[in-house]
C-alpha positions as CSV (number, residue, x, y, z in Angstrom):
1,R,73.7,89.7,101.7
2,M,75.0,87.3,98.9
3,S,77.3,84.4,100.1
4,R,80.4,84.8,97.9
5,S,79.7,81.2,96.0
6,V,76.8,82.7,94.5
7,L,78.3,86.5,93.4
8,R,77.9,87.3,90.0
9,V,81.6,87.7,87.9
10,Y,80.8,91.8,88.6
11,M,80.9,91.5,92.5
12,D,83.2,90.6,94.9
13,C,83.5,90.7,98.9
14,F,86.6,91.2,100.9
15,R,87.5,92.0,104.2
16,I,89.8,94.5,106.1
17,G,90.0,94.1,109.8
18,G,86.5,94.0,110.6
19,V,85.2,96.0,107.7
20,E,83.5,93.9,105.0
21,V,84.0,95.7,101.6
22,T,81.8,94.7,98.2
23,R,82.9,95.3,94.6
24,I,80.5,96.6,92.0
25,E,81.4,96.7,88.9
26,E,79.8,99.2,86.2
27,K,81.8,98.1,83.2
28,V,85.5,97.2,81.8
29,H,87.0,99.0,78.5
30,Y,90.4,98.5,77.2
31,F,92.7,101.6,76.5
32,D,95.7,101.7,73.9
33,A,98.7,101.7,76.5
34,D,100.7,104.3,74.8
35,E,97.7,106.6,74.5
36,F,96.6,106.4,78.0
37,Y,100.3,106.4,78.9
38,P,102.4,108.9,76.6
39,D,105.8,108.0,78.6
40,I,105.1,103.9,78.8
41,K,108.6,101.9,78.5
42,R,107.6,98.7,76.7
43,H,110.8,97.2,78.5
44,V,109.5,97.7,81.6
45,I,106.3,95.7,81.0
46,Q,108.9,93.1,80.0
47,E,111.1,92.9,82.8
48,H,108.2,92.8,85.2
49,A,105.9,90.5,83.2
50,S,106.0,88.0,85.3
51,W,103.6,89.5,87.7
52,L,102.1,92.5,85.6
53,A,100.5,89.9,83.5
54,P,96.8,89.6,85.6
55,F,96.5,93.1,84.9
56,F,98.2,94.3,81.9
57,D,97.2,93.1,78.5
58,I,100.9,92.3,77.4
59,P,100.4,90.6,73.8
60,G,97.8,93.2,72.9
61,H,99.5,96.5,74.5
62,R,96.3,97.7,76.6
63,M,95.7,98.7,79.7
64,P,92.3,96.9,80.6
65,C,90.0,99.4,83.3
66,V,87.4,98.2,85.4
67,F,85.0,101.3,86.4
68,Q,83.9,100.1,89.5
69,A,82.6,100.9,93.3
70,F,83.1,99.9,96.6
71,V,80.6,99.7,99.3
72,V,82.0,99.7,102.8
73,E,80.1,97.7,106.0
74,Y,80.9,98.3,109.6
75,Q,79.2,98.2,112.4
76,G,75.4,99.1,110.9
77,L,77.5,102.3,108.9
78,T,77.8,102.0,104.9
79,I,79.9,103.9,103.1
80,V,80.3,104.2,99.1
81,I,83.4,104.6,97.7
82,D,83.7,106.2,94.1
83,T,80.0,106.4,91.9
84,C,81.5,105.1,88.6
85,F,79.7,107.2,85.3
86,G,76.2,107.0,86.2
87,N,73.2,106.5,83.6
88,D,71.6,109.0,81.2
89,K,74.4,111.6,81.4
90,E,75.1,113.7,78.8
91,R,79.1,113.4,77.6
92,P,79.1,113.8,73.7
93,D,82.9,114.4,74.1
94,F,83.6,111.4,76.6
95,L,81.8,108.8,74.7
96,L,82.9,106.3,77.3
97,G,80.2,107.7,79.5
98,H,77.8,109.1,77.2
99,Q,74.2,108.3,77.8
100,L,75.1,105.0,79.5
101,Q,72.0,102.4,80.6
102,T,73.8,100.1,82.8
103,P,72.7,98.1,85.8
104,F,74.9,99.3,88.4
105,L,71.7,99.9,91.0
106,E,70.2,96.5,90.7
107,R,73.8,95.0,91.0
108,L,74.1,97.4,94.4
109,H,71.0,95.8,95.0
110,D,72.2,91.9,94.5
111,A,75.0,92.8,96.8
112,G,72.4,93.8,99.9
113,C,72.3,97.5,99.7
114,E,69.5,100.1,98.7
115,P,70.4,103.5,98.1
116,E,68.5,104.4,101.1
117,D,70.8,102.5,103.3
118,V,74.0,104.5,102.6
119,D,75.1,106.7,105.4
120,L,78.2,108.4,103.3
121,V,79.4,108.6,99.8
122,M,83.1,109.2,99.6
123,C,84.7,110.7,96.0
124,T,88.5,110.5,95.6
125,H,87.9,113.0,92.7
126,M,85.1,114.9,90.6
127,H,86.4,113.5,87.6
128,V,83.4,111.6,85.4
129,D,84.2,108.2,86.2
130,H,84.0,108.8,89.8
131,V,80.9,111.2,90.5
132,G,78.4,109.9,87.9
133,W,75.9,107.8,90.4
134,N,76.2,110.6,92.9
135,T,73.0,111.7,90.9
136,R,70.0,109.9,89.0
137,L,67.6,111.5,86.9
138,A,64.3,112.0,88.2
139,N,61.1,113.8,86.7
140,G,64.0,115.4,84.3
141,R,65.8,116.6,87.4
142,W,69.2,114.9,88.8
143,V,68.8,114.6,92.5
144,P,71.2,112.8,94.9
145,T,71.1,108.8,94.2
146,F,71.6,108.4,97.8
147,P,69.2,110.2,99.7
148,N,70.0,109.5,103.5
149,A,73.8,110.0,102.6
150,K,76.4,112.7,103.5
151,Y,78.8,113.1,100.2
152,V,82.1,113.7,101.5
153,F,84.1,116.1,99.0
154,S,87.7,117.7,99.2
155,Q,87.7,121.1,99.7
156,E,90.7,121.8,97.6
157,E,89.1,119.5,94.7
158,Y,85.8,121.3,95.0
159,S,87.6,125.0,94.8
160,Q,88.8,124.5,91.1
161,Y,85.0,124.4,90.2
162,L,84.3,127.6,91.9
163,P,82.7,130.3,89.6
164,E,85.2,132.8,90.9
165,N,88.4,130.1,90.0
166,I,86.8,129.1,86.5
167,R,88.7,130.7,83.6
168,P,86.7,130.5,80.5
169,E,89.9,129.8,78.6
170,S,90.4,127.1,80.0
171,P,88.0,125.1,82.4
172,P,89.0,122.3,84.5
173,P,88.5,118.9,83.1
174,F,84.5,117.5,83.4
175,L,83.2,120.8,84.5
176,F,79.9,119.2,82.7
177,S,79.9,116.3,85.3
178,Y,80.7,118.3,87.9
179,Q,77.8,120.4,87.2
180,D,75.3,117.1,86.9
181,S,76.9,115.0,89.6
182,V,78.1,117.3,92.4
183,L,76.3,120.5,92.1
184,P,73.1,118.8,92.6
185,V,74.4,117.0,95.8
186,I,75.3,120.4,97.3
187,E,72.0,122.2,96.5
188,A,70.5,119.6,98.6
189,G,72.5,120.1,101.3
190,Q,73.6,116.5,101.3
191,A,77.6,117.7,100.6
192,Q,80.7,117.6,103.2
193,M,83.8,119.6,102.5
194,V,86.7,118.6,104.3
195,S,90.2,120.3,103.9
196,G,93.6,118.1,104.3
197,E,93.8,115.2,106.0
198,H,90.5,114.5,107.6
199,Q,89.2,111.7,109.6
200,V,86.0,111.4,109.0
201,N,84.7,108.8,111.7
202,E,87.0,105.5,113.5
203,I,87.4,103.6,110.7
204,L,88.0,106.1,107.6
205,T,90.3,109.0,107.3
206,V,90.8,111.3,104.0
207,I,94.5,111.6,103.1
208,P,95.4,114.2,100.4
209,T,97.1,112.7,97.4
210,P,97.3,115.5,95.1
211,G,98.6,115.3,91.4
212,H,96.2,113.1,88.9
213,T,93.6,115.9,89.6
214,P,94.8,119.0,92.3
215,G,92.7,117.8,95.1
216,H,92.7,114.0,94.9
217,V,92.2,112.1,98.0
218,S,92.9,108.8,99.1
219,I,90.6,107.3,102.0
220,R,92.2,105.0,104.4
221,V,89.7,102.7,106.0
222,G,90.4,100.1,108.8
223,D,90.7,98.9,112.4
224,R,93.3,98.2,114.6
225,D,93.7,94.8,112.8
226,Q,94.1,95.5,109.3
227,T,94.3,98.8,107.0
228,G,93.4,99.5,103.3
229,L,94.0,102.1,101.1
230,F,91.4,103.4,98.8
231,I,93.6,105.2,96.2
232,G,91.1,106.1,93.6
233,D,93.3,107.1,90.2
234,V,96.7,107.8,92.2
235,I,97.5,104.7,90.3
236,H,95.3,103.0,87.0
237,N,97.2,100.1,86.4
238,A,99.8,98.1,88.4
239,V,102.0,98.9,85.3
240,Q,102.9,102.2,87.4
241,I,103.8,100.0,90.3
242,A,106.3,98.8,87.9
243,D,107.0,102.6,87.0
244,P,106.0,104.7,89.6
245,D,106.9,107.7,87.7
246,L,104.5,107.0,84.5
247,N,101.9,109.0,84.9
248,S,98.3,108.7,82.5
249,A,97.6,111.3,79.8
250,Y,94.7,112.7,82.5
251,C,97.1,113.4,85.1
252,E,96.9,117.0,85.8
253,V,99.8,117.9,87.8
254,P,102.4,115.7,86.7
255,S,105.2,116.2,89.2
256,L,102.7,115.6,92.0
257,A,101.1,112.6,90.8
258,R,104.2,111.2,91.0
259,Q,105.1,112.2,94.7
260,S,101.6,110.9,95.8
261,R,102.3,107.2,94.3
262,R,105.4,107.2,95.7
263,K,103.8,108.3,98.8
264,I,101.0,105.5,99.0
265,L,103.4,102.6,97.4
266,D,105.9,103.2,100.5
267,T,102.8,103.6,103.2
268,A,101.4,100.6,101.8
269,A,104.7,98.5,101.8
270,D,105.9,99.8,104.9
271,T,102.3,99.3,106.7
272,N,101.2,95.8,104.9
273,A,98.1,97.8,103.8
274,L,96.0,96.6,101.6
275,L,95.9,98.8,98.2
276,V,92.3,98.7,96.7
277,P,93.0,100.7,93.4
278,G,90.1,102.3,91.4
279,H,90.4,100.6,88.3
280,F,92.2,97.0,88.7
281,V,90.8,94.2,86.8
282,A,91.3,90.7,88.6
283,P,92.3,90.1,91.1
284,Y,91.5,94.0,92.0
285,V,93.3,94.4,95.3
286,G,96.6,93.0,96.9
287,H,99.8,94.0,98.5
288,V,102.8,96.2,97.8
289,T,106.2,94.5,98.7
290,R,109.7,96.1,98.0
291,T,112.1,94.5,95.1
292,D,115.3,95.1,94.9
293,D,114.8,97.9,91.8
294,G,111.2,99.1,93.2
295,Y,107.7,97.7,93.9
296,R,106.0,94.3,93.1
297,F,102.3,93.7,93.4
298,V,100.8,90.7,94.7
299,G,97.2,90.6,94.1
300,S,94.8,88.9,97.0
301,L,91.2,88.5,95.9
């Protein structure tokens, strides 16, 4: 493994107790805050500007968004949490992820991890930017990128994509990414569906956090010394810590999204768990503390 001193800007290492985590960046994009958060309140940003500034472009009123995966290593076990957009995917209706050619696998290699090394892939949900590298194009076919891994998916998330549950007049979001980035994994016999709260092994527990999608999950990682909460899209940006009721335009079940967000914030504050959101910019991860009027995020990378 490369020492931290020579890691490039698209990689960072941190520890959660005895667990080592490497952040692998695919790309960065800035969203107009009013479009991404239709109900955003500018006065909230100003009130919390002192600690929001690293995570939110206040002068430009833009939300920086990092698309990244996390490689978790513990006693010879290698886990990848969320897999970004992927290369070569046809996304004409979502140009941010259309026909990408990023050096993601090279960055994985630089972090000391080959696809063949990965034992588990965990996806918090099935949106386009969280399942893309589940598969890669090989001889005109989509095949699992991680040939020796078991891919763990939420049964509740998977159910909405079953043919009998799809209504042609209102298909689930990103059906195309399910078809090229999830279905080939299932057909290869590498998928494991889990339901509700599910302990995968001694350091991994799947926790239901529905709302952003109906079956969205978070992943608790850690040992007796420390816990981390990998929360996918429960929180896209720290502005949602300043205003926990603020949903993104992509939250499919708004009331549940708010409930899950507060549940995660309370858990992180009560247990001093390291919060690992899916899309935060530097310092990427941190801790939640309570304030007189809500919560605050303190970056720790």
